[in-house]
CHARMM-style PDB file with segment names, atoms N, HN, CA, C and O in Angstrom:
ATOM      1  N   MET     1      -1.738 -37.532 -51.573  1.00  0.00      PROA
ATOM      2  CA  MET     1      -2.785 -36.613 -51.397  1.00  0.00      PROA
ATOM      3  C   MET     1      -3.411 -36.828 -50.005  1.00  0.00      PROA
ATOM      4  O   MET     1      -3.875 -35.862 -49.399  1.00  0.00      PROA
ATOM      5  N   THR     2      -3.434 -37.973 -49.522  1.00  0.00      PROA
ATOM      6  HN  THR     2      -3.057 -38.758 -50.014  1.00  0.00      PROA
ATOM      7  CA  THR     2      -4.068 -38.448 -48.271  1.00  0.00      PROA
ATOM      8  C   THR     2      -3.441 -37.647 -47.073  1.00  0.00      PROA
ATOM      9  O   THR     2      -4.052 -37.038 -46.195  1.00  0.00      PROA
ATOM     10  N   PHE     3      -1.929 -37.799 -47.251  1.00  0.00      PROA
ATOM     11  HN  PHE     3      -1.433 -38.293 -47.965  1.00  0.00      PROA
ATOM     12  CA  PHE     3      -1.087 -37.379 -46.395  1.00  0.00      PROA
ATOM     13  C   PHE     3      -1.212 -35.834 -46.133  1.00  0.00      PROA
ATOM     14  O   PHE     3      -1.311 -35.367 -44.998  1.00  0.00      PROA
ATOM     15  N   VAL     4      -1.201 -35.152 -47.179  1.00  0.00      PROA
ATOM     16  HN  VAL     4      -1.121 -35.532 -48.101  1.00  0.00      PROA
ATOM     17  CA  VAL     4      -1.343 -33.615 -47.349  1.00  0.00      PROA
ATOM     18  C   VAL     4      -2.518 -33.282 -46.615  1.00  0.00      PROA
ATOM     19  O   VAL     4      -2.410 -32.590 -45.603  1.00  0.00      PROA
ATOM     20  N   TRP     5      -3.710 -33.723 -47.034  1.00  0.00      PROA
ATOM     21  HN  TRP     5      -3.797 -34.285 -47.857  1.00  0.00      PROA
ATOM     22  CA  TRP     5      -4.991 -33.463 -46.340  1.00  0.00      PROA
ATOM     23  C   TRP     5      -5.069 -33.625 -44.916  1.00  0.00      PROA
ATOM     24  O   TRP     5      -5.639 -32.793 -44.210  1.00  0.00      PROA
ATOM     25  N   CYS     6      -4.417 -34.858 -44.374  1.00  0.00      PROA
ATOM     26  HN  CYS     6      -3.954 -35.534 -44.947  1.00  0.00      PROA
ATOM     27  CA  CYS     6      -4.405 -35.254 -43.204  1.00  0.00      PROA
ATOM     28  C   CYS     6      -3.571 -34.171 -42.201  1.00  0.00      PROA
ATOM     29  O   CYS     6      -3.860 -33.666 -41.116  1.00  0.00      PROA
ATOM     30  N   PHE     7      -2.448 -34.070 -43.056  1.00  0.00      PROA
ATOM     31  HN  PHE     7      -2.214 -34.481 -43.937  1.00  0.00      PROA
ATOM     32  CA  PHE     7      -1.602 -33.052 -42.371  1.00  0.00      PROA
ATOM     33  C   PHE     7      -1.973 -31.605 -42.128  1.00  0.00      PROA
ATOM     34  O   PHE     7      -1.769 -30.977 -41.089  1.00  0.00      PROA
ATOM     35  N   LEU     8      -2.523 -31.186 -43.190  1.00  0.00      PROA
ATOM     36  HN  LEU     8      -2.689 -31.696 -44.034  1.00  0.00      PROA
ATOM     37  CA  LEU     8      -3.365 -29.623 -42.895  1.00  0.00      PROA
ATOM     38  C   LEU     8      -4.361 -29.598 -41.990  1.00  0.00      PROA
ATOM     39  O   LEU     8      -4.512 -28.670 -41.196  1.00  0.00      PROA
ATOM     40  N   LEU     9      -5.202 -30.753 -42.061  1.00  0.00      PROA
ATOM     41  HN  LEU     9      -5.080 -31.507 -42.706  1.00  0.00      PROA
ATOM     42  CA  LEU     9      -6.249 -30.622 -41.082  1.00  0.00      PROA
ATOM     43  C   LEU     9      -5.865 -30.858 -39.757  1.00  0.00      PROA
ATOM     44  O   LEU     9      -6.223 -30.025 -38.925  1.00  0.00      PROA
ATOM     45  N   VAL    10      -5.078 -32.018 -39.318  1.00  0.00      PROA
ATOM     46  HN  VAL    10      -4.788 -32.695 -39.994  1.00  0.00      PROA
ATOM     47  CA  VAL    10      -4.538 -32.017 -37.852  1.00  0.00      PROA
ATOM     48  C   VAL    10      -3.732 -30.828 -37.510  1.00  0.00      PROA
ATOM     49  O   VAL    10      -3.693 -30.429 -36.346  1.00  0.00      PROA
ATOM     50  N   SER    11      -3.170 -30.316 -38.338  1.00  0.00      PROA
ATOM     51  HN  SER    11      -3.201 -30.640 -39.283  1.00  0.00      PROA
ATOM     52  CA  SER    11      -2.278 -29.118 -38.011  1.00  0.00      PROA
ATOM     53  C   SER    11      -3.210 -27.914 -37.591  1.00  0.00      PROA
ATOM     54  O   SER    11      -2.964 -27.128 -36.676  1.00  0.00      PROA
ATOM     55  N   MET    12      -4.272 -27.900 -38.374  1.00  0.00      PROA
ATOM     56  HN  MET    12      -4.472 -28.539 -39.117  1.00  0.00      PROA
ATOM     57  CA  MET    12      -5.227 -26.826 -38.014  1.00  0.00      PROA
ATOM     58  C   MET    12      -6.059 -26.999 -36.869  1.00  0.00      PROA
ATOM     59  O   MET    12      -6.477 -26.028 -36.239  1.00  0.00      PROA
ATOM     60  N   LEU    13      -6.325 -28.172 -36.564  1.00  0.00      PROA
ATOM     61  HN  LEU    13      -5.986 -28.961 -37.076  1.00  0.00      PROA
ATOM     62  CA  LEU    13      -6.891 -28.612 -35.378  1.00  0.00      PROA
ATOM     63  C   LEU    13      -6.064 -28.440 -34.135  1.00  0.00      PROA
ATOM     64  O   LEU    13      -6.515 -28.017 -33.070  1.00  0.00      PROA
ATOM     65  N   ASN    14      -4.887 -28.781 -34.338  1.00  0.00      PROA
ATOM     66  HN  ASN    14      -4.520 -29.124 -35.202  1.00  0.00      PROA
ATOM     67  CA  ASN    14      -3.772 -28.767 -33.148  1.00  0.00      PROA
ATOM     68  C   ASN    14      -3.740 -27.069 -32.928  1.00  0.00      PROA
ATOM     69  O   ASN    14      -3.552 -26.602 -31.804  1.00  0.00      PROA
ATOM     70  N   TYR    15      -3.923 -26.298 -33.991  1.00  0.00      PROA
ATOM     71  HN  TYR    15      -4.075 -26.677 -34.904  1.00  0.00      PROA
ATOM     72  CA  TYR    15      -3.425 -24.771 -33.769  1.00  0.00      PROA
ATOM     73  C   TYR    15      -4.696 -24.203 -33.035  1.00  0.00      PROA
ATOM     74  O   TYR    15      -4.633 -23.331 -32.169  1.00  0.00      PROA
ATOM     75  N   VAL    16      -5.863 -24.797 -33.479  1.00  0.00      PROA
ATOM     76  HN  VAL    16      -5.914 -25.506 -34.183  1.00  0.00      PROA
ATOM     77  CA  VAL    16      -7.033 -24.105 -32.918  1.00  0.00      PROA
ATOM     78  C   VAL    16      -7.444 -24.434 -31.590  1.00  0.00      PROA
ATOM     79  O   VAL    16      -7.943 -23.601 -30.834  1.00  0.00      PROA
ATOM     80  N   ALA    17      -7.210 -25.844 -31.236  1.00  0.00      PROA
ATOM     81  HN  ALA    17      -6.804 -26.521 -31.850  1.00  0.00      PROA
ATOM     82  CA  ALA    17      -7.601 -26.410 -29.965  1.00  0.00      PROA
ATOM     83  C   ALA    17      -6.436 -25.782 -29.108  1.00  0.00      PROA
ATOM     84  O   ALA    17      -6.786 -25.502 -27.961  1.00  0.00      PROA
ATOM     85  N   GLY    18      -5.086 -25.494 -29.432  1.00  0.00      PROA
ATOM     86  HN  GLY    18      -4.801 -25.721 -30.364  1.00  0.00      PROA
ATOM     87  CA  GLY    18      -4.079 -25.026 -28.554  1.00  0.00      PROA
ATOM     88  C   GLY    18      -4.600 -23.692 -28.231  1.00  0.00      PROA
ATOM     89  O   GLY    18      -4.724 -23.388 -27.045  1.00  0.00      PROA
ATOM     90  N   SER    19      -4.954 -22.775 -29.257  1.00  0.00      PROA
ATOM     91  HN  SER    19      -4.853 -23.022 -30.220  1.00  0.00      PROA
ATOM     92  CA  SER    19      -5.424 -21.486 -29.203  1.00  0.00      PROA
ATOM     93  C   SER    19      -6.406 -21.366 -28.085  1.00  0.00      PROA
ATOM     94  O   SER    19      -6.193 -20.510 -27.226  1.00  0.00      PROA
ATOM     95  N   ILE    20      -7.473 -22.143 -28.004  1.00  0.00      PROA
ATOM     96  HN  ILE    20      -7.646 -22.838 -28.702  1.00  0.00      PROA
ATOM     97  CA  ILE    20      -8.739 -22.097 -27.224  1.00  0.00      PROA
ATOM     98  C   ILE    20      -8.119 -22.714 -25.818  1.00  0.00      PROA
ATOM     99  O   ILE    20      -8.741 -22.291 -24.844  1.00  0.00      PROA
ATOM    100  N   ALA    21      -7.141 -23.529 -25.520  1.00  0.00      PROA
ATOM    101  HN  ALA    21      -6.635 -23.872 -26.312  1.00  0.00      PROA
ATOM    102  CA  ALA    21      -6.790 -23.854 -24.193  1.00  0.00      PROA
ATOM    103  C   ALA    21      -5.794 -23.133 -23.799  1.00  0.00      PROA
ATOM    104  O   ALA    21      -5.315 -23.357 -22.688  1.00  0.00      PROA
ATOM    105  N   ASN    22      -5.180 -21.943 -24.759  1.00  0.00      PROA
ATOM    106  HN  ASN    22      -5.569 -21.761 -25.662  1.00  0.00      PROA
ATOM    107  CA  ASN    22      -4.083 -21.081 -24.411  1.00  0.00      PROA
ATOM    108  C   ASN    22      -2.860 -21.883 -24.020  1.00  0.00      PROA
ATOM    109  O   ASN    22      -2.255 -21.698 -22.964  1.00  0.00      PROA
ATOM    110  N   VAL    23      -2.493 -22.887 -25.033  1.00  0.00      PROA
ATOM    111  HN  VAL    23      -2.984 -23.037 -25.891  1.00  0.00      PROA
ATOM    112  CA  VAL    23      -1.261 -23.513 -25.032  1.00  0.00      PROA
ATOM    113  C   VAL    23      -0.397 -23.223 -26.174  1.00  0.00      PROA
ATOM    114  O   VAL    23      -0.949 -23.131 -27.271  1.00  0.00      PROA
ATOM    115  N   PRO    24       0.876 -23.062 -26.097  1.00  0.00      PROA
ATOM    116  CA  PRO    24       1.711 -22.476 -27.236  1.00  0.00      PROA
ATOM    117  C   PRO    24       1.612 -23.789 -28.173  1.00  0.00      PROA
ATOM    118  O   PRO    24       1.540 -24.952 -27.775  1.00  0.00      PROA
ATOM    119  N   PHE    25       1.624 -23.315 -29.569  1.00  0.00      PROA
ATOM    120  HN  PHE    25       1.682 -22.370 -29.892  1.00  0.00      PROA
ATOM    121  CA  PHE    25       1.490 -24.237 -30.688  1.00  0.00      PROA
ATOM    122  C   PHE    25       2.847 -24.972 -30.983  1.00  0.00      PROA
ATOM    123  O   PHE    25       3.894 -24.382 -31.248  1.00  0.00      PROA
ATOM    124  N   ASP    26       2.702 -26.300 -30.904  1.00  0.00      PROA
ATOM    125  HN  ASP    26       1.852 -26.780 -30.688  1.00  0.00      PROA
ATOM    126  CA  ASP    26       3.932 -27.034 -31.177  1.00  0.00      PROA
ATOM    127  C   ASP    26       3.762 -28.067 -32.391  1.00  0.00      PROA
ATOM    128  O   ASP    26       2.934 -28.976 -32.331  1.00  0.00      PROA
ATOM    129  N   PHE    27       4.630 -27.861 -33.538  1.00  0.00      PROA
ATOM    130  HN  PHE    27       5.302 -27.123 -33.587  1.00  0.00      PROA
ATOM    131  CA  PHE    27       4.659 -28.546 -34.705  1.00  0.00      PROA
ATOM    132  C   PHE    27       4.707 -29.891 -34.741  1.00  0.00      PROA
ATOM    133  O   PHE    27       4.002 -30.497 -35.548  1.00  0.00      PROA
ATOM    134  N   LEU    28       5.620 -30.615 -33.794  1.00  0.00      PROA
ATOM    135  HN  LEU    28       6.193 -30.123 -33.138  1.00  0.00      PROA
ATOM    136  CA  LEU    28       6.011 -32.029 -33.998  1.00  0.00      PROA
ATOM    137  C   LEU    28       4.760 -32.926 -33.611  1.00  0.00      PROA
ATOM    138  O   LEU    28       4.486 -33.869 -34.353  1.00  0.00      PROA
ATOM    139  N   PRO    29       4.014 -32.688 -32.526  1.00  0.00      PROA
ATOM    140  CA  PRO    29       2.932 -33.863 -32.253  1.00  0.00      PROA
ATOM    141  C   PRO    29       1.805 -33.787 -33.271  1.00  0.00      PROA
ATOM    142  O   PRO    29       1.083 -34.758 -33.502  1.00  0.00      PROA
ATOM    143  N   GLY    30       1.657 -32.483 -33.940  1.00  0.00      PROA
ATOM    144  HN  GLY    30       2.243 -31.695 -33.752  1.00  0.00      PROA
ATOM    145  CA  GLY    30       0.680 -32.507 -34.981  1.00  0.00      PROA
ATOM    146  C   GLY    30       0.993 -33.270 -36.388  1.00  0.00      PROA
ATOM    147  O   GLY    30       0.173 -33.809 -37.132  1.00  0.00      PROA
ATOM    148  N   ALA    31       2.225 -33.180 -36.527  1.00  0.00      PROA
ATOM    149  HN  ALA    31       2.891 -32.742 -35.923  1.00  0.00      PROA
ATOM    150  CA  ALA    31       2.974 -33.867 -37.676  1.00  0.00      PROA
ATOM    151  C   ALA    31       2.950 -35.453 -37.374  1.00  0.00      PROA
ATOM    152  O   ALA    31       2.707 -36.215 -38.310  1.00  0.00      PROA
ATOM    153  N   ILE    32       3.174 -35.914 -36.199  1.00  0.00      PROA
ATOM    154  HN  ILE    32       3.371 -35.295 -35.439  1.00  0.00      PROA
ATOM    155  CA  ILE    32       3.215 -37.376 -35.882  1.00  0.00      PROA
ATOM    156  C   ILE    32       1.887 -37.774 -35.934  1.00  0.00      PROA
ATOM    157  O   ILE    32       1.660 -38.818 -36.546  1.00  0.00      PROA
ATOM    158  N   ILE    33       0.921 -37.156 -35.410  1.00  0.00      PROA
ATOM    159  HN  ILE    33       1.105 -36.308 -34.912  1.00  0.00      PROA
ATOM    160  CA  ILE    33      -0.514 -37.734 -35.437  1.00  0.00      PROA
ATOM    161  C   ILE    33      -1.138 -37.408 -36.900  1.00  0.00      PROA
ATOM    162  O   ILE    33      -2.239 -37.933 -37.061  1.00  0.00      PROA
ATOM    163  N   SER    34      -0.776 -36.833 -37.729  1.00  0.00      PROA
ATOM    164  HN  SER    34       0.118 -36.406 -37.598  1.00  0.00      PROA
ATOM    165  CA  SER    34      -1.069 -36.524 -39.141  1.00  0.00      PROA
ATOM    166  C   SER    34      -0.619 -37.865 -39.837  1.00  0.00      PROA
ATOM    167  O   SER    34      -1.371 -38.460 -40.609  1.00  0.00      PROA
ATOM    168  N   VAL    35       0.585 -38.286 -39.541  1.00  0.00      PROA
ATOM    169  HN  VAL    35       1.196 -37.802 -38.914  1.00  0.00      PROA
ATOM    170  CA  VAL    35       1.308 -39.666 -40.078  1.00  0.00      PROA
ATOM    171  C   VAL    35       0.356 -40.709 -39.748  1.00  0.00      PROA
ATOM    172  O   VAL    35      -0.244 -41.353 -40.608  1.00  0.00      PROA
ATOM    173  N   VAL    36       0.223 -40.871 -38.510  1.00  0.00      PROA
ATOM    174  HN  VAL    36       0.711 -40.348 -37.811  1.00  0.00      PROA
ATOM    175  CA  VAL    36      -0.669 -42.019 -38.119  1.00  0.00      PROA
ATOM    176  C   VAL    36      -2.015 -42.183 -38.627  1.00  0.00      PROA
ATOM    177  O   VAL    36      -2.514 -43.247 -38.994  1.00  0.00      PROA
ATOM    178  N   PHE    37      -2.624 -40.911 -38.617  1.00  0.00      PROA
ATOM    179  HN  PHE    37      -2.219 -40.047 -38.319  1.00  0.00      PROA
ATOM    180  CA  PHE    37      -4.004 -40.601 -39.118  1.00  0.00      PROA
ATOM    181  C   PHE    37      -4.096 -41.095 -40.618  1.00  0.00      PROA
ATOM    182  O   PHE    37      -5.025 -41.798 -41.017  1.00  0.00      PROA
ATOM    183  N   SER    38      -3.071 -40.674 -41.394  1.00  0.00      PROA
ATOM    184  HN  SER    38      -2.317 -40.103 -41.070  1.00  0.00      PROA
ATOM    185  CA  SER    38      -3.077 -40.909 -42.782  1.00  0.00      PROA
ATOM    186  C   SER    38      -2.977 -42.394 -43.137  1.00  0.00      PROA
ATOM    187  O   SER    38      -3.628 -42.867 -44.069  1.00  0.00      PROA
ATOM    188  N   VAL    39      -2.070 -43.189 -42.305  1.00  0.00      PROA
ATOM    189  HN  VAL    39      -1.542 -42.804 -41.548  1.00  0.00      PROA
ATOM    190  CA  VAL    39      -1.879 -44.624 -42.360  1.00  0.00      PROA
ATOM    191  C   VAL    39      -3.236 -45.203 -42.065  1.00  0.00      PROA
ATOM    192  O   VAL    39      -3.718 -46.105 -42.749  1.00  0.00      PROA
ATOM    193  N   ILE    40      -3.717 -44.772 -41.238  1.00  0.00      PROA
ATOM    194  HN  ILE    40      -3.325 -44.039 -40.681  1.00  0.00      PROA
ATOM    195  CA  ILE    40      -5.063 -45.436 -40.823  1.00  0.00      PROA
ATOM    196  C   ILE    40      -6.085 -45.266 -41.934  1.00  0.00      PROA
ATOM    197  O   ILE    40      -6.820 -46.208 -42.230  1.00  0.00      PROA
ATOM    198  N   VAL    41      -6.156 -44.071 -42.571  1.00  0.00      PROA
ATOM    199  HN  VAL    41      -5.559 -43.306 -42.330  1.00  0.00      PROA
ATOM    200  CA  VAL    41      -7.187 -43.783 -43.434  1.00  0.00      PROA
ATOM    201  C   VAL    41      -6.780 -44.615 -44.727  1.00  0.00      PROA
ATOM    202  O   VAL    41      -7.676 -45.245 -45.289  1.00  0.00      PROA
ATOM    203  N   ILE    42      -5.542 -44.656 -45.213  1.00  0.00      PROA
ATOM    204  HN  ILE    42      -4.815 -44.144 -44.757  1.00  0.00      PROA
ATOM    205  CA  ILE    42      -5.124 -45.467 -46.238  1.00  0.00      PROA
ATOM    206  C   ILE    42      -5.426 -47.057 -46.157  1.00  0.00      PROA
ATOM    207  O   ILE    42      -5.873 -47.679 -47.121  1.00  0.00      PROA
ATOM    208  N   VAL    43      -5.157 -47.601 -45.000  1.00  0.00      PROA
ATOM    209  HN  VAL    43      -4.794 -47.096 -44.217  1.00  0.00      PROA
ATOM    210  CA  VAL    43      -5.515 -48.888 -44.698  1.00  0.00      PROA
ATOM    211  C   VAL    43      -6.930 -49.222 -44.643  1.00  0.00      PROA
ATOM    212  O   VAL    43      -7.317 -50.339 -44.985  1.00  0.00      PROA
ATOM    213  N   MET    44      -7.756 -48.279 -44.216  1.00  0.00      PROA
ATOM    214  HN  MET    44      -7.441 -47.371 -43.938  1.00  0.00      PROA
ATOM    215  CA  MET    44      -9.140 -48.504 -44.208  1.00  0.00      PROA
ATOM    216  C   MET    44      -9.673 -48.425 -45.503  1.00  0.00      PROA
ATOM    217  O   MET    44     -10.594 -49.193 -45.777  1.00  0.00      PROA
ATOM    218  N   GLY    45      -9.166 -47.445 -46.559  1.00  0.00      PROA
ATOM    219  HN  GLY    45      -8.417 -46.821 -46.337  1.00  0.00      PROA
ATOM    220  CA  GLY    45      -9.684 -47.353 -47.883  1.00  0.00      PROA
ATOM    221  C   GLY    45      -9.249 -48.486 -48.852  1.00  0.00      PROA
ATOM    222  O   GLY    45      -9.856 -48.788 -49.880  1.00  0.00      PROA
ATOM    223  N   GLU    46      -7.947 -49.161 -48.318  1.00  0.00      PROA
ATOM    224  HN  GLU    46      -7.454 -48.916 -47.483  1.00  0.00      PROA
ATOM    225  CA  GLU    46      -7.588 -50.418 -49.213  1.00  0.00      PROA
ATOM    226  C   GLU    46      -8.405 -51.627 -48.557  1.00  0.00      PROA
ATOM    227  O   GLU    46      -8.427 -52.667 -49.215  1.00  0.00      PROA
ATOM    228  N   SER    47      -8.978 -51.607 -47.516  1.00  0.00      PROA
ATOM    229  HN  SER    47      -8.960 -50.761 -46.982  1.00  0.00      PROA
ATOM    230  CA  SER    47      -9.721 -52.977 -46.920  1.00  0.00      PROA
ATOM    231  C   SER    47     -11.279 -52.938 -47.493  1.00  0.00      PROA
ATOM    232  O   SER    47     -12.035 -53.902 -47.378  1.00  0.00      PROA
ATOM    233  N   PHE    48     -11.583 -51.911 -48.013  1.00  0.00      PROA
ATOM    234  HN  PHE    48     -10.969 -51.128 -48.107  1.00  0.00      PROA
ATOM    235  CA  PHE    48     -12.976 -52.032 -48.609  1.00  0.00      PROA
ATOM    236  C   PHE    48     -12.935 -52.810 -50.019  1.00  0.00      PROA
ATOM    237  O   PHE    48     -12.013 -52.600 -50.807  1.00  0.00      PROA
ATOM    238  N   PRO    49     -13.772 -53.541 -50.248  1.00  0.00      PROA
ATOM    239  CA  PRO    49     -14.080 -54.556 -51.485  1.00  0.00      PROA
ATOM    240  C   PRO    49     -14.247 -53.483 -52.729  1.00  0.00      PROA
ATOM    241  O   PRO    49     -15.000 -52.510 -52.706  1.00  0.00      PROA
ATOM    242  N   ASP    50     -13.327 -53.893 -53.894  1.00  0.00      PROA
ATOM    243  HN  ASP    50     -12.715 -54.684 -53.913  1.00  0.00      PROA
ATOM    244  CA  ASP    50     -13.610 -53.117 -55.058  1.00  0.00      PROA
ATOM    245  C   ASP    50     -14.834 -53.731 -55.956  1.00  0.00      PROA
ATOM    246  O   ASP    50     -15.249 -53.046 -56.891  1.00  0.00      PROA
ATOM    247  N   GLU    51     -15.366 -54.891 -55.714  1.00  0.00      PROA
ATOM    248  HN  GLU    51     -15.029 -55.447 -54.954  1.00  0.00      PROA
ATOM    249  CA  GLU    51     -16.350 -55.540 -56.338  1.00  0.00      PROA
ATOM    250  C   GLU    51     -17.699 -54.799 -56.225  1.00  0.00      PROA
ATOM    251  O   GLU    51     -17.933 -54.152 -55.205  1.00  0.00      PROA
ATOM    252  N   THR    52     -18.631 -54.867 -57.267  1.00  0.00      PROA
ATOM    253  HN  THR    52     -18.441 -55.393 -58.096  1.00  0.00      PROA
ATOM    254  CA  THR    52     -19.857 -54.250 -57.101  1.00  0.00      PROA
ATOM    255  C   THR    52     -20.656 -55.274 -56.297  1.00  0.00      PROA
ATOM    256  O   THR    52     -20.262 -56.436 -56.199  1.00  0.00      PROA
ATOM    257  N   VAL    53     -21.688 -54.876 -55.769  1.00  0.00      PROA
ATOM    258  HN  VAL    53     -22.008 -53.933 -55.848  1.00  0.00      PROA
ATOM    259  CA  VAL    53     -22.647 -55.599 -54.934  1.00  0.00      PROA
ATOM    260  C   VAL    53     -23.750 -56.182 -55.896  1.00  0.00      PROA
ATOM    261  O   VAL    53     -24.346 -55.413 -56.649  1.00  0.00      PROA
ATOM    262  N   ALA    54     -24.002 -57.391 -55.884  1.00  0.00      PROA
ATOM    263  HN  ALA    54     -23.518 -58.016 -55.272  1.00  0.00      PROA
ATOM    264  CA  ALA    54     -25.086 -58.226 -56.628  1.00  0.00      PROA
ATOM    265  C   ALA    54     -26.351 -57.668 -56.356  1.00  0.00      PROA
ATOM    266  O   ALA    54     -26.660 -57.501 -55.176  1.00  0.00      PROA
ATOM    267  N   ASP    55     -27.230 -57.313 -57.366  1.00  0.00      PROA
ATOM    268  HN  ASP    55     -26.979 -57.448 -58.324  1.00  0.00      PROA
ATOM    269  CA  ASP    55     -28.551 -56.842 -57.166  1.00  0.00      PROA
ATOM    270  C   ASP    55     -29.484 -58.080 -57.166  1.00  0.00      PROA
ATOM    271  O   ASP    55     -29.523 -58.829 -58.143  1.00  0.00      PROA
ATOM    272  N   HSD    56     -30.177 -58.269 -56.141  1.00  0.00      PROA
ATOM    273  HN  HSD    56     -30.145 -57.661 -55.348  1.00  0.00      PROA
ATOM    274  CA  HSD    56     -30.895 -59.339 -55.951  1.00  0.00      PROA
ATOM    275  C   HSD    56     -32.546 -59.078 -56.378  1.00  0.00      PROA
ATOM    276  OT1 HSD    56     -33.366 -59.988 -56.259  1.00  0.00      PROA
TER     277      HSD     56
END
């Protein structure tokens, strides 16, 4: 699901930013960036500890 959301959001950002800059839409760079971004998000999510914090 992380990849789907990253793909949709990066593609939307790519389209909107390209429209503002008057650049034609290119699908491949957005797909590559979404894969990289989803891997970063998954790695960051797995790096957080699952233990509860002790209440002092």
